[in-house]
A tleap script that builds the chain and sets N, CA, C and O, in Angstrom:
source leaprc.protein.ff14SB
mol = sequence {
  NMET GLY ARG LEU ARG SER ILE ALA LEU VAL
  LEU ALA ALA SER LEU SER LEU LEU GLY PRO
  ALA GLU ALA ARG ASP LEU GLU LYS ALA PRO
  THR ALA ALA ALA ALA MET PRO CYS PRO SER
  LYS GLY PRO GLY PHE VAL ARG MET PRO GLY
  SER ALA SER CYS ILE ARG VAL SER GLY ARG
  VAL ILE ALA GLY ALA ASP LEU ARG ALA GLY
  HIE GLY ALA GLY ALA SER SER PRO PRO VAL
  ILE ALA GLY ARG LEU ALA ILE ASP ASN ARG
  ALA ASP THR ASP LEU GLY GLU VAL ARG THR
  PHE VAL ARG ILE GLY ASN GLY ARG CARG
}
set mol.1.N position { 74.882 139.783 164.937 }
set mol.1.CA position { 76.121 140.510 164.743 }
set mol.1.C position { 77.010 140.388 165.971 }
set mol.1.O position { 78.236 140.386 165.854 }
set mol.2.N position { 76.405 140.286 167.142 }
set mol.2.CA position { 77.186 140.174 168.365 }
set mol.2.C position { 77.972 138.880 168.430 }
set mol.2.O position { 79.093 138.841 168.937 }
set mol.3.N position { 77.363 137.809 167.906 }
set mol.3.CA position { 78.048 136.512 167.917 }
set mol.3.C position { 79.274 136.538 167.012 }
set mol.3.O position { 80.317 135.985 167.360 }
set mol.4.N position { 79.150 137.182 165.848 }
set mol.4.CA position { 80.273 137.291 164.923 }
set mol.4.C position { 81.405 138.104 165.538 }
set mol.4.O position { 82.580 137.777 165.370 }
set mol.5.N position { 81.042 139.160 166.247 }
set mol.5.CA position { 82.056 140.001 166.905 }
set mol.5.C position { 82.782 139.211 167.993 }
set mol.5.O position { 83.998 139.339 168.134 }
set mol.6.N position { 82.054 138.391 168.769 }
set mol.6.CA position { 82.705 137.616 169.830 }
set mol.6.C position { 83.610 136.537 169.242 }
set mol.6.O position { 84.665 136.241 169.804 }
set mol.7.N position { 83.210 135.951 168.123 }
set mol.7.CA position { 84.077 134.965 167.466 }
set mol.7.C position { 85.352 135.632 166.972 }
set mol.7.O position { 86.435 135.062 167.101 }
set mol.8.N position { 85.240 136.830 166.407 }
set mol.8.CA position { 86.415 137.559 165.933 }
set mol.8.C position { 87.348 137.911 167.084 }
set mol.8.O position { 88.567 137.843 166.926 }
set mol.9.N position { 86.797 138.288 168.248 }
set mol.9.CA position { 87.632 138.620 169.407 }
set mol.9.C position { 88.365 137.385 169.936 }
set mol.9.O position { 89.536 137.467 170.307 }
set mol.10.N position { 87.680 136.254 169.970 }
set mol.10.CA position { 88.322 135.013 170.426 }
set mol.10.C position { 89.443 134.621 169.470 }
set mol.10.O position { 90.514 134.203 169.909 }
set mol.11.N position { 89.204 134.752 168.173 }
set mol.11.CA position { 90.223 134.422 167.180 }
set mol.11.C position { 91.434 135.337 167.311 }
set mol.11.O position { 92.570 134.868 167.247 }
set mol.12.N position { 91.208 136.636 167.495 }
set mol.12.CA position { 92.318 137.581 167.642 }
set mol.12.C position { 93.109 137.301 168.911 }
set mol.12.O position { 94.336 137.396 168.904 }
set mol.13.N position { 92.430 136.960 169.994 }
set mol.13.CA position { 93.132 136.666 171.246 }
set mol.13.C position { 93.973 135.400 171.125 }
set mol.13.O position { 95.094 135.343 171.630 }
set mol.14.N position { 93.428 134.384 170.452 }
set mol.14.CA position { 94.192 133.138 170.313 }
set mol.14.C position { 95.401 133.331 169.404 }
set mol.14.O position { 96.442 132.716 169.636 }
set mol.15.N position { 95.289 134.172 168.375 }
set mol.15.CA position { 96.432 134.430 167.505 }
set mol.15.C position { 97.513 135.225 168.221 }
set mol.15.O position { 98.698 135.040 167.944 }
set mol.16.N position { 97.128 136.101 169.133 }
set mol.16.CA position { 98.132 136.887 169.849 }
set mol.16.C position { 98.906 136.034 170.843 }
set mol.16.O position { 100.035 136.375 171.196 }
set mol.17.N position { 98.323 134.932 171.302 }
set mol.17.CA position { 99.009 134.048 172.242 }
set mol.17.C position { 100.027 133.138 171.568 }
set mol.17.O position { 100.914 132.605 172.236 }
set mol.18.N position { 99.916 132.954 170.267 }
set mol.18.CA position { 100.826 132.047 169.562 }
set mol.18.C position { 102.254 132.559 169.527 }
set mol.18.O position { 103.191 131.766 169.622 }
set mol.19.N position { 102.441 133.837 169.395 }
set mol.19.CA position { 103.778 134.414 169.329 }
set mol.19.C position { 104.312 134.393 167.915 }
set mol.19.O position { 103.840 133.627 167.075 }
set mol.20.N position { 105.301 135.238 167.649 }
set mol.20.CA position { 105.833 135.325 166.287 }
set mol.20.C position { 106.712 134.128 165.947 }
set mol.20.O position { 107.386 133.570 166.813 }
set mol.21.N position { 106.696 133.751 164.701 }
set mol.21.CA position { 107.578 132.690 164.210 }
set mol.21.C position { 108.918 133.310 163.847 }
set mol.21.O position { 108.973 134.426 163.331 }
set mol.22.N position { 109.973 132.601 164.110 }
set mol.22.CA position { 111.306 133.109 163.834 }
set mol.22.C position { 111.963 132.287 162.733 }
set mol.22.O position { 111.631 131.117 162.541 }
set mol.23.N position { 112.888 132.898 162.016 }
set mol.23.CA position { 113.584 132.213 160.931 }
set mol.23.C position { 114.419 131.054 161.452 }
set mol.23.O position { 114.638 130.077 160.736 }
set mol.24.N position { 114.891 131.153 162.702 }
set mol.24.CA position { 115.691 130.056 163.269 }
set mol.24.C position { 114.875 128.786 163.389 }
set mol.24.O position { 115.425 127.689 163.291 }
set mol.25.N position { 113.562 128.913 163.602 }
set mol.25.CA position { 112.712 127.732 163.696 }
set mol.25.C position { 112.694 126.971 162.379 }
set mol.25.O position { 112.657 125.741 162.379 }
set mol.26.N position { 112.719 127.680 161.262 }
set mol.26.CA position { 112.711 127.034 159.962 }
set mol.26.C position { 114.025 126.316 159.673 }
set mol.26.O position { 114.039 125.302 158.976 }
set mol.27.N position { 115.124 126.835 160.204 }
set mol.27.CA position { 116.416 126.179 159.991 }
set mol.27.C position { 116.475 124.829 160.694 }
set mol.27.O position { 117.156 123.920 160.220 }
set mol.28.N position { 115.776 124.681 161.810 }
set mol.28.CA position { 115.784 123.444 162.577 }
set mol.28.C position { 114.826 122.397 162.021 }
set mol.28.O position { 114.937 121.219 162.360 }
set mol.29.N position { 113.888 122.809 161.175 }
set mol.29.CA position { 112.877 121.896 160.660 }
set mol.29.C position { 113.515 120.859 159.740 }
set mol.29.O position { 114.367 121.198 158.919 }
set mol.30.N position { 113.105 119.589 159.874 }
set mol.30.CA position { 113.664 118.560 158.986 }
set mol.30.C position { 113.118 118.739 157.569 }
set mol.30.O position { 111.973 119.142 157.363 }
set mol.31.N position { 113.973 118.426 156.610 }
set mol.31.CA position { 113.558 118.526 155.210 }
set mol.31.C position { 113.391 117.126 154.640 }
set mol.31.O position { 114.177 116.226 154.934 }
set mol.32.N position { 112.376 116.957 153.835 }
set mol.32.CA position { 112.117 115.673 153.197 }
set mol.32.C position { 112.904 115.591 151.885 }
set mol.32.O position { 113.130 116.601 151.219 }
set mol.33.N position { 113.307 114.398 151.538 }
set mol.33.CA position { 114.016 114.209 150.289 }
set mol.33.C position { 113.065 114.455 149.125 }
set mol.33.O position { 111.906 114.042 149.158 }
set mol.34.N position { 113.559 115.122 148.111 }
set mol.34.CA position { 112.724 115.431 146.946 }
set mol.34.C position { 112.528 114.176 146.108 }
set mol.34.O position { 113.416 113.329 146.013 }
set mol.35.N position { 111.370 114.075 145.513 }
set mol.35.CA position { 111.073 112.940 144.641 }
set mol.35.C position { 111.812 113.126 143.322 }
set mol.35.O position { 111.774 114.205 142.730 }
set mol.36.N position { 112.481 112.079 142.866 }
set mol.36.CA position { 113.237 112.126 141.624 }
set mol.36.C position { 112.371 111.582 140.484 }
set mol.36.O position { 111.640 110.612 140.682 }
set mol.37.N position { 112.441 112.186 139.305 }
set mol.37.CA position { 111.637 111.686 138.184 }
set mol.37.C position { 112.125 110.321 137.693 }
set mol.37.O position { 113.299 109.980 137.837 }
set mol.38.N position { 111.212 109.554 137.116 }
set mol.38.CA position { 111.510 108.246 136.518 }
set mol.38.C position { 111.205 108.327 135.030 }
set mol.38.O position { 110.120 107.914 134.619 }
set mol.39.N position { 112.102 108.835 134.213 }
set mol.39.CA position { 111.794 108.968 132.785 }
set mol.39.C position { 111.634 107.633 132.073 }
set mol.39.O position { 110.979 107.578 131.032 }
set mol.40.N position { 112.210 106.554 132.600 }
set mol.40.CA position { 112.087 105.259 131.935 }
set mol.40.C position { 110.674 104.677 132.052 }
set mol.40.O position { 110.303 103.825 131.244 }
set mol.41.N position { 109.886 105.109 133.022 }
set mol.41.CA position { 108.529 104.604 133.218 }
set mol.41.C position { 107.481 105.403 132.452 }
set mol.41.O position { 106.375 104.915 132.222 }
set mol.42.N position { 107.820 106.619 132.060 }
set mol.42.CA position { 106.877 107.446 131.313 }
set mol.42.C position { 106.731 108.816 131.947 }
set mol.42.O position { 107.305 109.077 133.005 }
set mol.43.N position { 105.971 109.690 131.311 }
set mol.43.CA position { 105.804 111.039 131.858 }
set mol.43.C position { 104.970 111.032 133.137 }
set mol.43.O position { 103.983 110.304 133.238 }
set mol.44.N position { 105.368 111.838 134.103 }
set mol.44.CA position { 104.627 111.978 135.343 }
set mol.44.C position { 105.026 111.032 136.456 }
set mol.44.O position { 104.533 111.175 137.575 }
set mol.45.N position { 105.895 110.074 136.197 }
set mol.45.CA position { 106.312 109.136 137.237 }
set mol.45.C position { 107.453 109.731 138.058 }
set mol.45.O position { 108.359 110.366 137.518 }
set mol.46.N position { 107.393 109.514 139.378 }
set mol.46.CA position { 108.464 109.942 140.278 }
set mol.46.C position { 108.853 108.764 141.156 }
set mol.46.O position { 108.021 107.922 141.493 }
set mol.47.N position { 110.133 108.718 141.521 }
set mol.47.CA position { 110.634 107.649 142.387 }
set mol.47.C position { 110.362 108.020 143.832 }
set mol.47.O position { 110.661 109.129 144.275 }
set mol.48.N position { 109.792 107.077 144.554 }
set mol.48.CA position { 109.528 107.284 145.968 }
set mol.48.C position { 110.857 107.283 146.717 }
set mol.48.O position { 111.667 106.379 146.518 }
set mol.49.N position { 111.102 108.288 147.586 }
set mol.49.CA position { 112.362 108.313 148.333 }
set mol.49.C position { 112.519 107.061 149.194 }
set mol.49.O position { 111.606 106.684 149.928 }
set mol.50.N position { 113.678 106.427 149.099 }
set mol.50.CA position { 113.965 105.222 149.863 }
set mol.50.C position { 113.324 103.966 149.301 }
set mol.50.O position { 113.227 102.959 150.002 }
set mol.51.N position { 112.885 104.006 148.054 }
set mol.51.CA position { 112.205 102.868 147.455 }
set mol.51.C position { 112.679 102.685 146.020 }
set mol.51.O position { 113.259 103.592 145.423 }
set mol.52.N position { 112.425 101.502 145.479 }
set mol.52.CA position { 112.780 101.238 144.086 }
set mol.52.C position { 111.575 101.377 143.166 }
set mol.52.O position { 111.688 101.122 141.967 }
set mol.53.N position { 110.440 101.771 143.696 }
set mol.53.CA position { 109.242 101.868 142.866 }
set mol.53.C position { 108.988 103.310 142.431 }
set mol.53.O position { 109.384 104.263 143.103 }
set mol.54.N position { 108.318 103.439 141.290 }
set mol.54.CA position { 107.950 104.740 140.745 }
set mol.54.C position { 106.427 104.834 140.739 }
set mol.54.O position { 105.742 103.849 140.465 }
set mol.55.N position { 105.904 106.012 141.039 }
set mol.55.CA position { 104.457 106.189 141.160 }
set mol.55.C position { 104.007 107.427 140.395 }
set mol.55.O position { 104.725 108.423 140.306 }
set mol.56.N position { 102.790 107.336 139.841 }
set mol.56.CA position { 102.151 108.485 139.195 }
set mol.56.C position { 100.730 108.572 139.723 }
set mol.56.O position { 99.984 107.593 139.687 }
set mol.57.N position { 100.361 109.748 140.213 }
set mol.57.CA position { 99.006 110.005 140.689 }
set mol.57.C position { 98.397 111.021 139.740 }
set mol.57.O position { 98.953 112.101 139.543 }
set mol.58.N position { 97.255 110.680 139.150 }
set mol.58.CA position { 96.604 111.588 138.221 }
set mol.58.C position { 95.100 111.535 138.451 }
set mol.58.O position { 94.600 110.672 139.172 }
set mol.59.N position { 94.400 112.450 137.842 }
set mol.59.CA position { 92.955 112.470 137.980 }
set mol.59.C position { 92.365 113.661 137.267 }
set mol.59.O position { 93.074 114.478 136.680 }
set mol.60.N position { 91.042 113.740 137.330 }
set mol.60.CA position { 90.356 114.873 136.733 }
set mol.60.C position { 89.016 115.055 137.431 }
set mol.60.O position { 88.464 114.132 138.028 }
set mol.61.N position { 88.516 116.287 137.331 }
set mol.61.CA position { 87.204 116.633 137.862 }
set mol.61.C position { 86.478 117.412 136.781 }
set mol.61.O position { 87.044 118.330 136.188 }
set mol.62.N position { 85.231 117.052 136.523 }
set mol.62.CA position { 84.403 117.731 135.535 }
set mol.62.C position { 83.127 118.172 136.240 }
set mol.62.O position { 82.482 117.381 136.928 }
set mol.63.N position { 82.771 119.435 136.064 }
set mol.63.CA position { 81.542 119.954 136.668 }
set mol.63.C position { 80.839 120.853 135.667 }
set mol.63.O position { 81.487 121.543 134.879 }
set mol.64.N position { 79.534 120.844 135.697 }
set mol.64.CA position { 78.761 121.691 134.801 }
set mol.64.C position { 77.352 121.879 135.318 }
set mol.64.O position { 76.879 121.121 136.166 }
set mol.65.N position { 76.689 122.889 134.803 }
set mol.65.CA position { 75.321 123.173 135.212 }
set mol.65.C position { 74.554 123.720 134.015 }
set mol.65.O position { 75.134 124.368 133.143 }
set mol.66.N position { 73.263 123.459 133.975 }
set mol.66.CA position { 72.390 123.982 132.929 }
set mol.66.C position { 71.782 125.281 133.450 }
set mol.66.O position { 70.942 125.244 134.348 }
set mol.67.N position { 72.184 126.418 132.910 }
set mol.67.CA position { 71.750 127.719 133.397 }
set mol.67.C position { 70.728 128.387 132.491 }
set mol.67.O position { 70.452 129.576 132.651 }
set mol.68.N position { 70.161 127.652 131.546 }
set mol.68.CA position { 69.170 128.234 130.642 }
set mol.68.C position { 67.886 128.536 131.406 }
set mol.68.O position { 67.361 127.679 132.117 }
set mol.69.N position { 67.391 129.749 131.256 }
set mol.69.CA position { 66.147 130.147 131.920 }
set mol.69.C position { 64.966 129.499 131.227 }
set mol.69.O position { 64.907 129.464 129.997 }
set mol.70.N position { 64.031 128.989 131.999 }
set mol.70.CA position { 62.830 128.411 131.437 }
set mol.70.C position { 63.012 127.043 130.825 }
set mol.70.O position { 62.124 126.582 130.108 }
set mol.71.N position { 64.101 126.383 131.070 }
set mol.71.CA position { 64.341 125.052 130.521 }
set mol.71.C position { 63.445 124.045 131.238 }
set mol.71.O position { 63.517 123.898 132.458 }
set mol.72.N position { 62.614 123.366 130.485 }
set mol.72.CA position { 61.710 122.390 131.090 }
set mol.72.C position { 60.495 123.075 131.680 }
set mol.72.O position { 60.273 124.263 131.447 }
set mol.73.N position { 59.716 122.342 132.434 }
set mol.73.CA position { 58.492 122.874 133.035 }
set mol.73.C position { 58.758 123.297 134.475 }
set mol.73.O position { 58.113 122.803 135.400 }
set mol.74.N position { 59.693 124.197 134.661 }
set mol.74.CA position { 59.994 124.687 136.000 }
set mol.74.C position { 60.955 123.790 136.770 }
set mol.74.O position { 61.399 124.154 137.859 }
set mol.75.N position { 61.279 122.637 136.227 }
set mol.75.CA position { 62.195 121.723 136.915 }
set mol.75.C position { 63.612 121.995 136.435 }
set mol.75.O position { 63.884 121.998 135.235 }
set mol.76.N position { 64.489 122.219 137.363 }
set mol.76.CA position { 65.882 122.450 136.985 }
set mol.76.C position { 66.635 121.122 137.015 }
set mol.76.O position { 66.336 120.241 137.820 }
set mol.77.N position { 67.596 121.000 136.141 }
set mol.77.CA position { 68.382 119.771 136.106 }
set mol.77.C position { 69.489 119.858 137.146 }
set mol.77.O position { 70.028 120.939 137.384 }
set mol.78.N position { 69.833 118.744 137.763 }
set mol.78.CA position { 70.898 118.769 138.779 }
set mol.78.C position { 72.252 119.036 138.117 }
set mol.78.O position { 72.441 118.732 136.939 }
set mol.79.N position { 73.185 119.598 138.870 }
set mol.79.CA position { 74.514 119.833 138.294 }
set mol.79.C position { 75.212 118.518 137.955 }
set mol.79.O position { 75.024 117.501 138.623 }
set mol.80.N position { 76.005 118.567 136.917 }
set mol.80.CA position { 76.760 117.392 136.490 }
set mol.80.C position { 78.140 117.465 137.130 }
set mol.80.O position { 78.887 118.417 136.904 }
set mol.81.N position { 78.471 116.467 137.921 }
set mol.81.CA position { 79.777 116.414 138.582 }
set mol.81.C position { 80.336 115.009 138.394 }
set mol.81.O position { 79.669 114.022 138.706 }
set mol.82.N position { 81.543 114.923 137.892 }
set mol.82.CA position { 82.203 113.633 137.708 }
set mol.82.C position { 83.675 113.789 138.063 }
set mol.82.O position { 84.255 114.862 137.898 }
set mol.83.N position { 84.260 112.728 138.543 }
set mol.83.CA position { 85.673 112.782 138.902 }
set mol.83.C position { 86.322 111.424 138.777 }
set mol.83.O position { 85.654 110.390 138.762 }
set mol.84.N position { 87.636 111.446 138.687 }
set mol.84.CA position { 88.392 110.206 138.576 }
set mol.84.C position { 89.757 110.401 139.206 }
set mol.84.O position { 90.374 111.454 139.045 }
set mol.85.N position { 90.230 109.396 139.919 }
set mol.85.CA position { 91.563 109.381 140.523 }
set mol.85.C position { 92.252 108.095 140.083 }
set mol.85.O position { 91.687 107.009 140.211 }
set mol.86.N position { 93.465 108.214 139.570 }
set mol.86.CA position { 94.224 107.039 139.120 }
set mol.86.C position { 95.583 107.024 139.798 }
set mol.86.O position { 96.263 108.048 139.860 }
set mol.87.N position { 95.977 105.866 140.305 }
set mol.87.CA position { 97.284 105.669 140.924 }
set mol.87.C position { 97.965 104.523 140.186 }
set mol.87.O position { 97.440 103.411 140.134 }
set mol.88.N position { 99.129 104.797 139.618 }
set mol.88.CA position { 99.882 103.812 138.844 }
set mol.88.C position { 101.243 103.640 139.514 }
set mol.88.O position { 102.005 104.602 139.614 }
set mol.89.N position { 101.556 102.435 139.970 }
set mol.89.CA position { 102.810 102.141 140.656 }
set mol.89.C position { 103.559 101.077 139.870 }
set mol.89.O position { 102.983 100.051 139.510 }
set mol.90.N position { 104.843 101.314 139.600 }
set mol.90.CA position { 105.660 100.353 138.854 }
set mol.90.C position { 106.988 100.135 139.581 }
set mol.90.O position { 107.618 101.081 140.054 }
set mol.91.N position { 107.394 98.879 139.657 }
set mol.91.CA position { 108.642 98.528 140.331 }
set mol.91.C position { 109.373 97.475 139.508 }
set mol.91.O position { 108.752 96.562 138.964 }
set mol.92.N position { 110.683 97.605 139.420 }
set mol.92.CA position { 111.505 96.607 138.737 }
set mol.92.C position { 111.882 95.517 139.726 }
set mol.92.O position { 112.347 95.806 140.829 }
set mol.93.N position { 111.680 94.255 139.331 }
set mol.93.CA position { 112.058 93.110 140.150 }
set mol.93.C position { 112.946 92.185 139.329 }
set mol.93.O position { 113.222 92.450 138.160 }
set mol.94.N position { 113.390 91.100 139.949 }
set mol.94.CA position { 114.214 90.122 139.236 }
set mol.94.C position { 113.432 89.421 138.119 }
set mol.94.O position { 114.024 88.955 137.146 }
set mol.95.N position { 112.124 89.347 138.255 }
set mol.95.CA position { 111.283 88.696 137.260 }
set mol.95.C position { 110.770 89.661 136.196 }
set mol.95.O position { 110.107 89.235 135.250 }
set mol.96.N position { 111.061 90.937 136.333 }
set mol.96.CA position { 110.580 91.947 135.395 }
set mol.96.C position { 109.833 93.051 136.125 }
set mol.96.O position { 109.872 93.151 137.352 }
set mol.97.N position { 109.163 93.865 135.351 }
set mol.97.CA position { 108.433 94.983 135.946 }
set mol.97.C position { 107.098 94.512 136.521 }
set mol.97.O position { 106.362 93.760 135.882 }
set mol.98.N position { 106.803 94.970 137.737 }
set mol.98.CA position { 105.520 94.695 138.378 }
set mol.98.C position { 104.745 96.000 138.418 }
set mol.98.O position { 105.259 97.029 138.856 }
set mol.99.N position { 103.480 95.945 137.948 }
set mol.99.CA position { 102.660 97.152 137.875 }
set mol.99.C position { 101.406 96.979 138.716 }
set mol.99.O position { 100.739 95.946 138.657 }
set mol.100.N position { 101.096 98.002 139.497 }
set mol.100.CA position { 99.858 98.068 140.258 }
set mol.100.C position { 99.115 99.302 139.790 }
set mol.100.O position { 99.662 100.405 139.803 }
set mol.101.N position { 97.863 99.120 139.375 }
set mol.101.CA position { 97.086 100.232 138.830 }
set mol.101.C position { 95.714 100.243 139.491 }
set mol.101.O position { 95.024 99.224 139.515 }
set mol.102.N position { 95.321 101.392 140.027 }
set mol.102.CA position { 94.014 101.560 140.656 }
set mol.102.C position { 93.366 102.794 140.060 }
set mol.102.O position { 93.988 103.854 139.984 }
set mol.103.N position { 92.110 102.658 139.634 }
set mol.103.CA position { 91.355 103.808 139.125 }
set mol.103.C position { 90.008 103.827 139.833 }
set mol.103.O position { 89.268 102.844 139.816 }
set mol.104.N position { 89.702 104.962 140.455 }
set mol.104.CA position { 88.450 105.151 141.168 }
set mol.104.C position { 87.744 106.319 140.514 }
set mol.104.O position { 88.349 107.373 140.319 }
set mol.105.N position { 86.479 106.156 140.171 }
set mol.105.CA position { 85.766 107.245 139.521 }
set mol.105.C position { 84.280 107.180 139.761 }
set mol.105.O position { 83.737 106.153 140.168 }
set mol.106.N position { 83.632 108.302 139.498 }
set mol.106.CA position { 82.181 108.368 139.543 }
set mol.106.C position { 81.695 109.269 138.428 }
set mol.106.O position { 82.489 109.972 137.803 }
set mol.107.N position { 80.430 109.256 138.179 }
set mol.107.CA position { 79.882 110.094 137.138 }
set mol.107.C position { 79.674 109.316 135.853 }
set mol.107.O position { 79.832 108.096 135.807 }
set mol.108.N position { 79.326 110.033 134.837 }
set mol.108.CA position { 78.991 109.396 133.559 }
set mol.108.C position { 80.162 109.272 132.618 }
set mol.108.O position { 80.067 108.513 131.653 }
set mol.109.N position { 81.246 109.957 132.830 }
set mol.109.CA position { 82.357 109.945 131.878 }
set mol.109.C position { 83.447 109.033 132.329 }
set mol.109.O position { 84.463 108.900 131.646 }
savepdb mol mol.pdb
quit
């Protein structure tokens, strides 16, 4: 318990040294250009600021566990975890549309 208390005291002391944030600091902060949608490429595509290409990042995560009591002979099954990440990039060129597609995934699905 003493170690937790000393960590809390160090954290409180370091936060007090930071000082308060002021609204004027936020006014000086640079703002990034917002991504514009690309409806001609399909749903979910946005135009990269300062570029002629449109990108869509999508993915999914699936997780599950078998919580039945007494399932098997005392051996529990490992949790099921699967995921996928897809990046789709499309750009218009003089020769037509160029598409780059990458999909990374693991698991059974």
